Residue, then its C-alpha position, 0 to 999 in steps of 0.5 A: m500500500r502506498v499513500r498519495l497526497d495531492a499537494d494542490a488540494c491540501e489546505g494545511h489542516n494537518r489532521c493526517y500528521a496528527l493521526a499518522p505522524e509516521l506517514f506524514d510531516v508538515d513543511d515550513y509553510g504548514q502543508a502536509v507532505v508524505i514521508g519517504d516514497g509513501t510506502v505504508a508498512a503493514e502495521l500502519g495500514d489502519k492509520a493510513r486509512l484513518a488519515v484518508a477518512n479524516c482529510p477534509e479536502y480529500a487530498i489523500s488517497l491510498e494505492e493498493e500494490d499488486r502482488 
């Protein structure tokens, strides 16, 4: 699973960072950024889904990886 962030849609509410600081950070302008390449470790899947569900701008999405 990989998390994606639409930087143009992000309004800087930073709920994603509050809910999943292992997956998101905040830049100098208060906008959310994905940590690393967005790969979500298995144990962080629930946090990634929670971040997606709580983004008021729908700026976060999850991409399931084919096996």
